[in-house]
C-alpha positions as CSV (number, residue, x, y, z in Angstrom):
1,X,0.0,0.0,0.0
2,X,1.5,3.4,-1.1
3,X,1.7,6.3,1.3
4,X,-0.7,9.2,0.8
5,X,0.7,12.2,-1.1
6,X,-0.3,15.9,-1.4
7,X,-2.9,17.1,-3.9
8,X,-0.1,19.2,-5.4
9,X,1.3,16.0,-7.0
10,X,-1.9,15.0,-8.8
11,X,-1.4,15.0,-12.6
12,X,-3.8,14.5,-15.5
13,X,-4.1,10.8,-16.4
14,X,-4.1,9.5,-12.8
15,X,-6.7,6.9,-12.1
16,X,-9.8,7.9,-10.1
17,X,-11.5,5.1,-8.1
18,X,-14.7,5.0,-6.1
19,X,-15.1,4.1,-2.5
20,X,-15.0,0.4,-3.4
21,X,-11.7,0.8,-5.3
22,X,-13.2,0.3,-8.8
23,X,-11.9,2.7,-11.4
24,X,-14.5,5.3,-12.4
25,X,-12.3,7.7,-14.5
26,X,-9.1,9.6,-15.0
27,X,-8.0,13.0,-13.8
28,X,-8.4,15.6,-16.5
29,X,-7.6,18.8,-14.6
30,X,-6.7,19.9,-11.0
31,X,-8.5,22.9,-9.6
32,X,-6.9,24.9,-6.9
33,X,-4.3,27.5,-6.0
34,X,-0.9,26.0,-5.2
35,X,0.5,29.4,-4.1
36,X,-1.7,29.3,-1.0
37,X,-2.3,25.5,-0.9
38,X,-6.0,25.6,-1.5
39,X,-7.3,22.5,-3.3
40,X,-10.8,22.9,-4.8
41,X,-11.2,19.6,-6.6
42,X,-10.8,17.7,-9.8
43,X,-12.2,17.4,-13.3
44,X,-12.7,13.7,-14.0
45,X,-13.7,11.9,-17.2
46,X,-14.8,8.3,-17.3
47,X,-14.0,7.9,-21.0
48,X,-12.2,9.5,-23.9
49,X,-15.3,11.4,-25.1
50,X,-17.3,11.6,-21.9
51,X,-18.1,15.0,-20.3
52,X,-15.9,15.9,-17.4
53,X,-17.4,15.8,-13.9
54,X,-16.5,17.9,-11.0
55,X,-15.3,16.2,-7.8
56,X,-15.0,18.6,-4.9
57,X,-11.9,18.2,-2.6
58,X,-14.2,17.1,0.3
59,X,-15.3,14.1,-1.7
60,X,-11.7,12.7,-2.0
61,X,-10.8,10.1,0.6
62,X,-7.1,9.5,-0.3
63,X,-4.5,10.5,-2.8
64,X,-1.6,8.0,-3.5
65,X,0.9,8.2,-6.4
66,X,-1.0,7.7,-9.6
67,X,-4.4,7.2,-7.9
68,X,-7.2,9.3,-6.3
69,X,-9.7,7.4,-4.2
70,X,-13.1,9.0,-3.8
71,X,-15.4,8.7,-0.7
72,X,-18.3,8.1,-3.2
73,X,-19.9,5.0,-4.6
74,X,-20.2,4.5,-8.4
75,X,-23.8,5.8,-8.5
76,X,-22.8,9.0,-6.7
77,X,-19.9,9.5,-9.1
78,X,-22.3,9.2,-12.0
79,X,-24.5,11.9,-10.5
80,X,-21.7,14.5,-10.0
81,X,-22.2,17.8,-11.7
82,X,-20.4,18.8,-14.9
83,X,-17.0,20.4,-14.5
84,X,-17.0,24.2,-15.2
85,X,-13.8,26.1,-15.9
86,X,-12.7,28.2,-12.9
87,X,-13.1,32.0,-13.2
88,X,-9.3,32.5,-13.4
89,X,-6.9,30.1,-15.1
90,X,-3.5,30.2,-16.5
91,X,-3.5,30.1,-20.3
92,X,-0.8,28.9,-22.7
93,X,-0.8,30.8,-25.9
94,X,-0.7,28.4,-28.8
95,X,2.2,30.1,-30.6
96,X,4.6,28.9,-27.8
97,X,3.0,25.5,-27.3
98,X,3.6,22.1,-28.9
99,X,2.0,21.0,-32.1
100,X,-0.5,18.9,-30.2
101,X,-1.4,21.8,-28.0
102,X,-1.9,24.1,-31.0
103,X,-4.1,21.6,-32.7
104,X,-6.2,21.3,-29.5
105,X,-6.5,25.1,-29.3
106,X,-7.9,25.2,-32.9
107,X,-10.4,22.5,-32.0
108,X,-11.3,23.8,-28.6
109,X,-11.6,27.5,-29.3
110,X,-8.3,29.4,-29.3
111,X,-6.4,28.6,-26.1
112,X,-5.7,25.6,-23.9
113,X,-5.5,25.9,-20.1
114,X,-2.4,24.7,-18.2
115,X,-2.7,21.1,-16.9
116,X,-5.7,20.4,-19.1
117,X,-5.8,17.3,-21.2
118,X,-7.3,18.3,-24.6
119,X,-9.2,16.1,-27.0
120,X,-6.3,15.6,-29.4
121,X,-3.9,14.5,-26.7
122,X,-6.6,12.2,-25.2
123,X,-7.1,10.5,-28.5
124,X,-3.3,10.1,-29.1
125,X,-2.8,8.7,-25.6
126,X,-5.8,6.4,-26.0
127,X,-4.1,4.8,-29.0
128,X,-0.6,4.9,-27.5
129,X,0.7,7.5,-29.9
130,X,1.6,10.2,-27.3
131,X,3.4,9.9,-24.0
132,X,1.5,10.7,-20.8
133,X,2.3,14.0,-19.2
């Protein structure tokens, strides 16, 4: 059993499991302010094309390397509200970004937020054509 770790180490692609330990999705985005150590929650998707759901920090039971365990059962996870972008977010301008990030920006409306897994990267990772971040 791995030791718990800080929310600051969570990365997109980590497994998200329900209270029973069954995988219910993957981390897509981490919401919080690392400068003052405030963790708001996570954007979680259960499949490549599924809508992201918001998991509040209070609903997280444990964080271990590569895995976030929720204090919710599978049906409660399915009933979570959709994730909405925070009011303020860091943005990466496509001109200074990788080719994949620029392609995502064109598909998703102009800019891609830091630590967000865009649709192009998700498809490439799904087929094993891009390394995990």
